[in-house]
C-alpha atoms as an extended CHARMM CRD file, in Angstrom:
* protein
*
       237  EXT
         1         1  UNK       CA             34.8420000000       75.0950000000       21.4190000000  PROA      1               0.0000000000
         2         2  UNK       CA             33.7920000000       78.7230000000       21.9560000000  PROA      2               0.0000000000
         3         3  UNK       CA             30.8050000000       78.1960000000       19.6550000000  PROA      3               0.0000000000
         4         4  UNK       CA             29.7200000000       75.1590000000       21.6790000000  PROA      4               0.0000000000
         5         5  UNK       CA             30.0970000000       77.0710000000       24.9490000000  PROA      5               0.0000000000
         6         6  UNK       CA             27.9400000000       79.8360000000       23.5360000000  PROA      6               0.0000000000
         7         7  UNK       CA             25.3300000000       77.2610000000       22.5220000000  PROA      7               0.0000000000
         8         8  UNK       CA             25.4400000000       75.8260000000       26.0460000000  PROA      8               0.0000000000
         9         9  UNK       CA             24.7390000000       79.2520000000       27.5470000000  PROA      9               0.0000000000
        10        10  UNK       CA             21.8510000000       79.8020000000       25.1500000000  PROA      10              0.0000000000
        11        11  UNK       CA             20.4330000000       76.3650000000       25.9590000000  PROA      11              0.0000000000
        12        12  UNK       CA             20.6390000000       77.0280000000       29.6940000000  PROA      12              0.0000000000
        13        13  UNK       CA             18.8480000000       80.3540000000       29.2520000000  PROA      13              0.0000000000
        14        14  UNK       CA             16.1320000000       78.6430000000       27.1990000000  PROA      14              0.0000000000
        15        15  UNK       CA             15.5930000000       76.0280000000       29.9030000000  PROA      15              0.0000000000
        16        16  UNK       CA             15.3490000000       78.6070000000       32.6790000000  PROA      16              0.0000000000
        17        17  UNK       CA             12.7460000000       80.5870000000       30.7140000000  PROA      17              0.0000000000
        18        18  UNK       CA             10.3070000000       77.6760000000       30.5430000000  PROA      18              0.0000000000
        19        19  UNK       CA              8.9180000000       76.3090000000       33.7800000000  PROA      19              0.0000000000
        20        20  UNK       CA              8.1660000000       72.8490000000       32.3980000000  PROA      20              0.0000000000
        21        21  UNK       CA             11.7070000000       72.4040000000       31.0800000000  PROA      21              0.0000000000
        22        22  UNK       CA             13.5830000000       73.2930000000       34.2500000000  PROA      22              0.0000000000
        23        23  UNK       CA             11.0600000000       71.3160000000       36.2870000000  PROA      23              0.0000000000
        24        24  UNK       CA             11.6580000000       68.1920000000       34.1840000000  PROA      24              0.0000000000
        25        25  UNK       CA             15.4330000000       68.6990000000       34.0730000000  PROA      25              0.0000000000
        26        26  UNK       CA             16.1410000000       69.5360000000       37.7060000000  PROA      26              0.0000000000
        27        27  UNK       CA             13.1010000000       69.0080000000       39.9490000000  PROA      27              0.0000000000
        28        28  UNK       CA             11.9830000000       65.6070000000       38.6380000000  PROA      28              0.0000000000
        29        29  UNK       CA             15.4490000000       63.9670000000       39.0150000000  PROA      29              0.0000000000
        30        30  UNK       CA             15.7970000000       65.5240000000       42.4710000000  PROA      30              0.0000000000
        31        31  UNK       CA             12.4050000000       64.2130000000       43.5450000000  PROA      31              0.0000000000
        32        32  UNK       CA             13.1650000000       60.7500000000       42.1680000000  PROA      32              0.0000000000
        33        33  UNK       CA             16.4290000000       60.6420000000       44.1050000000  PROA      33              0.0000000000
        34        34  UNK       CA             14.7030000000       61.6790000000       47.3400000000  PROA      34              0.0000000000
        35        35  UNK       CA             12.0230000000       59.0390000000       46.7960000000  PROA      35              0.0000000000
        36        36  UNK       CA             14.6750000000       56.3810000000       46.2190000000  PROA      36              0.0000000000
        37        37  UNK       CA             16.7160000000       57.4320000000       49.2320000000  PROA      37              0.0000000000
        38        38  UNK       CA             13.9810000000       57.9290000000       51.8080000000  PROA      38              0.0000000000
        39        39  UNK       CA             10.4320000000       57.1010000000       50.7020000000  PROA      39              0.0000000000
        40        40  UNK       CA             11.0780000000       53.7120000000       49.0810000000  PROA      40              0.0000000000
        41        41  UNK       CA             12.8860000000       52.2460000000       52.1520000000  PROA      41              0.0000000000
        42        42  UNK       CA             10.0740000000       53.5500000000       54.3660000000  PROA      42              0.0000000000
        43        43  UNK       CA              7.4290000000       51.9190000000       52.1540000000  PROA      43              0.0000000000
        44        44  UNK       CA              9.3400000000       48.6390000000       52.2850000000  PROA      44              0.0000000000
        45        45  UNK       CA              9.2880000000       48.7250000000       56.0760000000  PROA      45              0.0000000000
        46        46  UNK       CA              5.5440000000       49.3340000000       56.0290000000  PROA      46              0.0000000000
        47        47  UNK       CA              4.8510000000       46.7940000000       53.2720000000  PROA      47              0.0000000000
        48        48  UNK       CA              7.6310000000       44.1420000000       53.3680000000  PROA      48              0.0000000000
        49        49  UNK       CA              6.6320000000       42.3830000000       50.0910000000  PROA      49              0.0000000000
        50        50  UNK       CA              7.7340000000       45.5080000000       48.1940000000  PROA      50              0.0000000000
        51        51  UNK       CA             11.3230000000       44.7990000000       49.2550000000  PROA      51              0.0000000000
        52        52  UNK       CA             11.4610000000       41.8310000000       46.8770000000  PROA      52              0.0000000000
        53        53  UNK       CA             11.1380000000       44.2620000000       43.9760000000  PROA      53              0.0000000000
        54        54  UNK       CA             13.3790000000       46.9890000000       45.3390000000  PROA      54              0.0000000000
        55        55  UNK       CA             16.0030000000       46.7770000000       42.5810000000  PROA      55              0.0000000000
        56        56  UNK       CA             13.3830000000       46.7310000000       39.8200000000  PROA      56              0.0000000000
        57        57  UNK       CA             11.5280000000       49.7280000000       41.2580000000  PROA      57              0.0000000000
        58        58  UNK       CA             14.7730000000       51.6480000000       41.6020000000  PROA      58              0.0000000000
        59        59  UNK       CA             15.7570000000       50.8550000000       38.0120000000  PROA      59              0.0000000000
        60        60  UNK       CA             12.3790000000       52.0590000000       36.7220000000  PROA      60              0.0000000000
        61        61  UNK       CA             12.7860000000       55.2690000000       38.7200000000  PROA      61              0.0000000000
        62        62  UNK       CA             16.2280000000       55.7210000000       37.1520000000  PROA      62              0.0000000000
        63        63  UNK       CA             14.6780000000       55.1700000000       33.7430000000  PROA      63              0.0000000000
        64        64  UNK       CA             12.1250000000       57.8790000000       34.4820000000  PROA      64              0.0000000000
        65        65  UNK       CA             14.9320000000       60.2940000000       35.3200000000  PROA      65              0.0000000000
        66        66  UNK       CA             16.8030000000       59.7800000000       32.0480000000  PROA      66              0.0000000000
        67        67  UNK       CA             13.6580000000       59.9660000000       29.9090000000  PROA      67              0.0000000000
        68        68  UNK       CA             12.7370000000       63.2860000000       31.5320000000  PROA      68              0.0000000000
        69        69  UNK       CA             16.1190000000       64.6270000000       30.4090000000  PROA      69              0.0000000000
        70        70  UNK       CA             15.4310000000       63.3220000000       26.9110000000  PROA      70              0.0000000000
        71        71  UNK       CA             12.0590000000       65.0600000000       26.9420000000  PROA      71              0.0000000000
        72        72  UNK       CA             13.6650000000       68.4190000000       27.7630000000  PROA      72              0.0000000000
        73        73  UNK       CA             16.1460000000       68.1230000000       24.9010000000  PROA      73              0.0000000000
        74        74  UNK       CA             13.3940000000       67.0590000000       22.4970000000  PROA      74              0.0000000000
        75        75  UNK       CA             11.2580000000       70.0550000000       23.5000000000  PROA      75              0.0000000000
        76        76  UNK       CA             14.1700000000       72.3590000000       22.7160000000  PROA      76              0.0000000000
        77        77  UNK       CA             14.6710000000       70.7280000000       19.3160000000  PROA      77              0.0000000000
        78        78  UNK       CA             10.9730000000       71.0330000000       18.5180000000  PROA      78              0.0000000000
        79        79  UNK       CA             11.0160000000       74.7320000000       19.4000000000  PROA      79              0.0000000000
        80        80  UNK       CA             14.1000000000       75.2520000000       17.2520000000  PROA      80              0.0000000000
        81        81  UNK       CA             12.4820000000       73.3890000000       14.3670000000  PROA      81              0.0000000000
        82        82  UNK       CA              9.3520000000       75.5780000000       14.5770000000  PROA      82              0.0000000000
        83        83  UNK       CA             11.5260000000       78.6940000000       14.5400000000  PROA      83              0.0000000000
        84        84  UNK       CA             13.5520000000       77.3670000000       11.5720000000  PROA      84              0.0000000000
        85        85  UNK       CA             16.7050000000       77.4440000000       13.6970000000  PROA      85              0.0000000000
        86        86  UNK       CA             17.6580000000       73.9090000000       12.7190000000  PROA      86              0.0000000000
        87        87  UNK       CA             17.4780000000       74.6990000000        9.0250000000  PROA      87              0.0000000000
        88        88  UNK       CA             19.8630000000       77.6170000000        9.5260000000  PROA      88              0.0000000000
        89        89  UNK       CA             22.4540000000       75.1710000000       10.8810000000  PROA      89              0.0000000000
        90        90  UNK       CA             23.0610000000       73.9740000000        7.3260000000  PROA      90              0.0000000000
        91        91  UNK       CA             24.7170000000       77.3190000000        6.5990000000  PROA      91              0.0000000000
        92        92  UNK       CA             26.5270000000       77.7770000000        9.9330000000  PROA      92              0.0000000000
        93        93  UNK       CA             30.1390000000       76.8000000000       10.7740000000  PROA      93              0.0000000000
        94        94  UNK       CA             28.9370000000       74.6080000000       13.6390000000  PROA      94              0.0000000000
        95        95  UNK       CA             27.2420000000       72.1780000000       11.2560000000  PROA      95              0.0000000000
        96        96  UNK       CA             24.2560000000       69.9080000000       11.7230000000  PROA      96              0.0000000000
        97        97  UNK       CA             26.1310000000       66.8340000000       12.9670000000  PROA      97              0.0000000000
        98        98  UNK       CA             28.2570000000       68.8290000000       15.4050000000  PROA      98              0.0000000000
        99        99  UNK       CA             25.1750000000       70.5320000000       16.8160000000  PROA      99              0.0000000000
       100       100  UNK       CA             23.2650000000       67.2720000000       17.2480000000  PROA      100             0.0000000000
       101       101  UNK       CA             26.2220000000       65.4770000000       18.8320000000  PROA      101             0.0000000000
       102       102  UNK       CA             26.7050000000       68.4280000000       21.1830000000  PROA      102             0.0000000000
       103       103  UNK       CA             23.0330000000       68.5360000000       22.1870000000  PROA      103             0.0000000000
       104       104  UNK       CA             22.7050000000       64.7650000000       22.6330000000  PROA      104             0.0000000000
       105       105  UNK       CA             26.1120000000       64.5560000000       24.3260000000  PROA      105             0.0000000000
       106       106  UNK       CA             25.1930000000       67.1550000000       26.9480000000  PROA      106             0.0000000000
       107       107  UNK       CA             21.9860000000       65.2900000000       27.7230000000  PROA      107             0.0000000000
       108       108  UNK       CA             23.7860000000       61.9580000000       27.9350000000  PROA      108             0.0000000000
       109       109  UNK       CA             26.3880000000       63.3220000000       30.3590000000  PROA      109             0.0000000000
       110       110  UNK       CA             23.6460000000       64.6840000000       32.6030000000  PROA      110             0.0000000000
       111       111  UNK       CA             21.8030000000       61.3630000000       32.3850000000  PROA      111             0.0000000000
       112       112  UNK       CA             24.9710000000       59.4810000000       33.3970000000  PROA      112             0.0000000000
       113       113  UNK       CA             25.3970000000       61.6700000000       36.4730000000  PROA      113             0.0000000000
       114       114  UNK       CA             21.7750000000       61.3020000000       37.5470000000  PROA      114             0.0000000000
       115       115  UNK       CA             21.7710000000       57.5570000000       36.8350000000  PROA      115             0.0000000000
       116       116  UNK       CA             24.9430000000       57.0290000000       38.8420000000  PROA      116             0.0000000000
       117       117  UNK       CA             23.3970000000       58.9210000000       41.7710000000  PROA      117             0.0000000000
       118       118  UNK       CA             20.2450000000       56.8000000000       41.6100000000  PROA      118             0.0000000000
       119       119  UNK       CA             22.2130000000       53.5440000000       41.4350000000  PROA      119             0.0000000000
       120       120  UNK       CA             24.4500000000       54.5810000000       44.3420000000  PROA      120             0.0000000000
       121       121  UNK       CA             21.7800000000       54.4300000000       47.0380000000  PROA      121             0.0000000000
       122       122  UNK       CA             22.8130000000       52.1230000000       49.9100000000  PROA      122             0.0000000000
       123       123  UNK       CA             20.2600000000       49.4490000000       49.0480000000  PROA      123             0.0000000000
       124       124  UNK       CA             22.1380000000       48.6610000000       45.8010000000  PROA      124             0.0000000000
       125       125  UNK       CA             25.4530000000       48.0390000000       47.5070000000  PROA      125             0.0000000000
       126       126  UNK       CA             25.7100000000       44.7780000000       45.5340000000  PROA      126             0.0000000000
       127       127  UNK       CA             26.8240000000       46.7740000000       42.4930000000  PROA      127             0.0000000000
       128       128  UNK       CA             30.5570000000       47.4440000000       42.4260000000  PROA      128             0.0000000000
       129       129  UNK       CA             31.9010000000       50.6970000000       41.0250000000  PROA      129             0.0000000000
       130       130  UNK       CA             32.5970000000       49.3190000000       37.5410000000  PROA      130             0.0000000000
       131       131  UNK       CA             29.1300000000       47.7640000000       37.2440000000  PROA      131             0.0000000000
       132       132  UNK       CA             27.4860000000       50.9100000000       38.5520000000  PROA      132             0.0000000000
       133       133  UNK       CA             29.3170000000       53.0940000000       36.0380000000  PROA      133             0.0000000000
       134       134  UNK       CA             28.5230000000       50.7280000000       33.1790000000  PROA      134             0.0000000000
       135       135  UNK       CA             24.8480000000       50.5470000000       34.1650000000  PROA      135             0.0000000000
       136       136  UNK       CA             24.7480000000       54.3430000000       34.4240000000  PROA      136             0.0000000000
       137       137  UNK       CA             25.9590000000       54.6880000000       30.8230000000  PROA      137             0.0000000000
       138       138  UNK       CA             23.4400000000       52.0790000000       29.6490000000  PROA      138             0.0000000000
       139       139  UNK       CA             20.5630000000       53.8710000000       31.3490000000  PROA      139             0.0000000000
       140       140  UNK       CA             21.8480000000       57.2110000000       30.0570000000  PROA      140             0.0000000000
       141       141  UNK       CA             21.6560000000       55.8540000000       26.5080000000  PROA      141             0.0000000000
       142       142  UNK       CA             17.8830000000       56.0500000000       26.8160000000  PROA      142             0.0000000000
       143       143  UNK       CA             18.0550000000       59.8630000000       27.0290000000  PROA      143             0.0000000000
       144       144  UNK       CA             19.2010000000       60.4780000000       23.4160000000  PROA      144             0.0000000000
       145       145  UNK       CA             16.8740000000       57.7030000000       22.2300000000  PROA      145             0.0000000000
       146       146  UNK       CA             13.9780000000       59.5430000000       23.8770000000  PROA      146             0.0000000000
       147       147  UNK       CA             15.1120000000       62.8690000000       22.4320000000  PROA      147             0.0000000000
       148       148  UNK       CA             15.3920000000       61.6070000000       18.8630000000  PROA      148             0.0000000000
       149       149  UNK       CA             12.1520000000       59.6100000000       19.0500000000  PROA      149             0.0000000000
       150       150  UNK       CA             10.1220000000       62.5780000000       20.3080000000  PROA      150             0.0000000000
       151       151  UNK       CA             11.7110000000       65.0120000000       17.8710000000  PROA      151             0.0000000000
       152       152  UNK       CA             11.1650000000       62.6140000000       14.9550000000  PROA      152             0.0000000000
       153       153  UNK       CA              7.5480000000       61.6390000000       15.6280000000  PROA      153             0.0000000000
       154       154  UNK       CA              6.2130000000       64.9690000000       16.9310000000  PROA      154             0.0000000000
       155       155  UNK       CA              5.4880000000       68.1660000000       15.0750000000  PROA      155             0.0000000000
       156       156  UNK       CA              5.2440000000       70.3850000000       18.1850000000  PROA      156             0.0000000000
       157       157  UNK       CA              5.6580000000       70.2660000000       21.9610000000  PROA      157             0.0000000000
       158       158  UNK       CA              2.0140000000       69.3350000000       22.5730000000  PROA      158             0.0000000000
       159       159  UNK       CA              2.3880000000       66.2680000000       20.3810000000  PROA      159             0.0000000000
       160       160  UNK       CA              5.7890000000       65.7060000000       21.9630000000  PROA      160             0.0000000000
       161       161  UNK       CA              4.2160000000       65.4350000000       25.4050000000  PROA      161             0.0000000000
       162       162  UNK       CA              1.6930000000       62.8710000000       24.1250000000  PROA      162             0.0000000000
       163       163  UNK       CA              4.4330000000       60.8520000000       22.4030000000  PROA      163             0.0000000000
       164       164  UNK       CA              6.5360000000       61.0660000000       25.5710000000  PROA      164             0.0000000000
       165       165  UNK       CA              3.7670000000       59.4840000000       27.6280000000  PROA      165             0.0000000000
       166       166  UNK       CA              3.3980000000       56.6710000000       25.1060000000  PROA      166             0.0000000000
       167       167  UNK       CA              7.1540000000       56.1330000000       24.8710000000  PROA      167             0.0000000000
       168       168  UNK       CA              7.4500000000       56.0460000000       28.6700000000  PROA      168             0.0000000000
       169       169  UNK       CA              4.9380000000       53.2010000000       28.7710000000  PROA      169             0.0000000000
       170       170  UNK       CA              6.8070000000       51.3070000000       26.0400000000  PROA      170             0.0000000000
       171       171  UNK       CA             10.0900000000       51.6640000000       27.9220000000  PROA      171             0.0000000000
       172       172  UNK       CA              8.4360000000       50.2720000000       31.0600000000  PROA      172             0.0000000000
       173       173  UNK       CA              7.1970000000       47.1210000000       29.2780000000  PROA      173             0.0000000000
       174       174  UNK       CA             10.4910000000       45.1800000000       29.6900000000  PROA      174             0.0000000000
       175       175  UNK       CA              9.9110000000       45.2540000000       33.4540000000  PROA      175             0.0000000000
       176       176  UNK       CA              7.2660000000       42.6040000000       32.8110000000  PROA      176             0.0000000000
       177       177  UNK       CA             10.0410000000       40.1530000000       31.9110000000  PROA      177             0.0000000000
       178       178  UNK       CA             10.8690000000       39.8470000000       35.6240000000  PROA      178             0.0000000000
       179       179  UNK       CA              7.5100000000       38.1280000000       36.0840000000  PROA      179             0.0000000000
       180       180  UNK       CA              7.7900000000       35.7850000000       33.0850000000  PROA      180             0.0000000000
       181       181  UNK       CA              9.6790000000       32.5310000000       33.5460000000  PROA      181             0.0000000000
       182       182  UNK       CA              9.6630000000       31.3070000000       29.9490000000  PROA      182             0.0000000000
       183       183  UNK       CA             11.3760000000       32.1650000000       26.6740000000  PROA      183             0.0000000000
       184       184  UNK       CA              8.5400000000       34.5950000000       25.9780000000  PROA      184             0.0000000000
       185       185  UNK       CA             10.3400000000       37.2030000000       28.0520000000  PROA      185             0.0000000000
       186       186  UNK       CA             13.0020000000       37.5340000000       25.3420000000  PROA      186             0.0000000000
       187       187  UNK       CA             10.4080000000       38.9430000000       22.9570000000  PROA      187             0.0000000000
       188       188  UNK       CA             10.5550000000       42.0620000000       25.1140000000  PROA      188             0.0000000000
       189       189  UNK       CA             14.2340000000       42.3560000000       24.2160000000  PROA      189             0.0000000000
       190       190  UNK       CA             13.3160000000       44.4190000000       21.1760000000  PROA      190             0.0000000000
       191       191  UNK       CA             13.2070000000       47.3430000000       23.6210000000  PROA      191             0.0000000000
       192       192  UNK       CA             16.8640000000       48.1800000000       24.4970000000  PROA      192             0.0000000000
       193       193  UNK       CA             15.9680000000       48.8500000000       28.1320000000  PROA      193             0.0000000000
       194       194  UNK       CA             15.2970000000       45.1110000000       28.5960000000  PROA      194             0.0000000000
       195       195  UNK       CA             19.0100000000       44.3190000000       28.3620000000  PROA      195             0.0000000000
       196       196  UNK       CA             19.9480000000       47.1550000000       30.6970000000  PROA      196             0.0000000000
       197       197  UNK       CA             17.5500000000       45.9460000000       33.3850000000  PROA      197             0.0000000000
       198       198  UNK       CA             18.8080000000       42.3870000000       33.1900000000  PROA      198             0.0000000000
       199       199  UNK       CA             22.4410000000       43.5130000000       33.1110000000  PROA      199             0.0000000000
       200       200  UNK       CA             21.8910000000       45.1260000000       36.5150000000  PROA      200             0.0000000000
       201       201  UNK       CA             19.9120000000       42.1210000000       37.7570000000  PROA      201             0.0000000000
       202       202  UNK       CA             22.7190000000       39.7070000000       36.8970000000  PROA      202             0.0000000000
       203       203  UNK       CA             25.3430000000       41.9090000000       38.5130000000  PROA      203             0.0000000000
       204       204  UNK       CA             23.3120000000       42.1230000000       41.7020000000  PROA      204             0.0000000000
       205       205  UNK       CA             23.0370000000       38.3290000000       41.7010000000  PROA      205             0.0000000000
       206       206  UNK       CA             26.7960000000       37.9960000000       41.1670000000  PROA      206             0.0000000000
       207       207  UNK       CA             26.3630000000       36.2590000000       37.7890000000  PROA      207             0.0000000000
       208       208  UNK       CA             28.3870000000       36.9890000000       34.6140000000  PROA      208             0.0000000000
       209       209  UNK       CA             26.6820000000       39.7070000000       32.6110000000  PROA      209             0.0000000000
       210       210  UNK       CA             28.9580000000       40.1530000000       29.5790000000  PROA      210             0.0000000000
       211       211  UNK       CA             26.3350000000       38.8380000000       27.1440000000  PROA      211             0.0000000000
       212       212  UNK       CA             23.7310000000       41.2160000000       28.5090000000  PROA      212             0.0000000000
       213       213  UNK       CA             26.1920000000       44.0940000000       28.2410000000  PROA      213             0.0000000000
       214       214  UNK       CA             27.0950000000       43.2570000000       24.6510000000  PROA      214             0.0000000000
       215       215  UNK       CA             23.4780000000       42.9890000000       23.5040000000  PROA      215             0.0000000000
       216       216  UNK       CA             22.5450000000       46.1480000000       25.4400000000  PROA      216             0.0000000000
       217       217  UNK       CA             25.2710000000       48.1160000000       23.6530000000  PROA      217             0.0000000000
       218       218  UNK       CA             24.2230000000       46.6420000000       20.3130000000  PROA      218             0.0000000000
       219       219  UNK       CA             20.5190000000       47.3970000000       20.7590000000  PROA      219             0.0000000000
       220       220  UNK       CA             21.1500000000       50.9240000000       22.0190000000  PROA      220             0.0000000000
       221       221  UNK       CA             23.5320000000       51.5500000000       19.1340000000  PROA      221             0.0000000000
       222       222  UNK       CA             21.0320000000       50.3240000000       16.5350000000  PROA      222             0.0000000000
       223       223  UNK       CA             18.2160000000       52.3890000000       18.0470000000  PROA      223             0.0000000000
       224       224  UNK       CA             20.3480000000       55.5370000000       18.1330000000  PROA      224             0.0000000000
       225       225  UNK       CA             21.6140000000       55.0190000000       14.5850000000  PROA      225             0.0000000000
       226       226  UNK       CA             18.1210000000       54.4530000000       13.1980000000  PROA      226             0.0000000000
       227       227  UNK       CA             16.5480000000       57.3790000000       15.0470000000  PROA      227             0.0000000000
       228       228  UNK       CA             19.4370000000       59.6930000000       14.1480000000  PROA      228             0.0000000000
       229       229  UNK       CA             18.9690000000       58.9160000000       10.4540000000  PROA      229             0.0000000000
       230       230  UNK       CA             15.1960000000       59.3290000000       10.7550000000  PROA      230             0.0000000000
       231       231  UNK       CA             15.4970000000       62.6450000000       12.5610000000  PROA      231             0.0000000000
       232       232  UNK       CA             17.8690000000       64.1170000000        9.9860000000  PROA      232             0.0000000000
       233       233  UNK       CA             15.6600000000       62.8780000000        7.1560000000  PROA      233             0.0000000000
       234       234  UNK       CA             12.4980000000       64.4320000000        8.5770000000  PROA      234             0.0000000000
       235       235  UNK       CA             14.0710000000       67.7240000000        9.5930000000  PROA      235             0.0000000000
       236       236  UNK       CA             16.8280000000       68.5010000000        7.1330000000  PROA      236             0.0000000000
       237       237  UNK       CA             15.7720000000       66.7850000000        3.9040000000  PROA      237             0.0000000000
């Protein structure tokens, strides 16, 4: 535990040293929350048709928050890979798996807290506490997915930023399913976020959402397992 606490202090110091990292970790989520709490309701009063898509817009804003956390963690991993820090973990008592679970776990906890805050705005009062907590964990699952994807497919932070932009667009694609009324929308289900969005949608409508929850957990689990294996293969083998 003391080793993990020391790692946490070192991570926090690393984040504070780089403007982009603390901006993405603290400022971006704060701005998103302010936009959801004040700007979005104001825009809906000015342009009433926007209100029909309030829940979807808010979910996409929540998704942006958790991916920004994933980006910060990925940037740290890329720096540590360049400095050969990750390779040293093979000879340290902490161990590779422990380190990765710690790093991804910290990011996931932060993503849960930010997601819960975003989903607790008054306009989403249709979500009860249990549904809001469950949705927060589902959204938060995108943070480690983002981290592992960026760290696996990027060789440095510059490439990581480019991959992050592309990944952000891919994660937004399932939003298109809300405008498709045929079976074609299920083809977007290959992206785990699809099931998270529709889990929230069904809960807001008061419909049973157990199937959506089950598939969301399955898809997130498969994505995390695959990316975890890929990351370890590319970095440690």
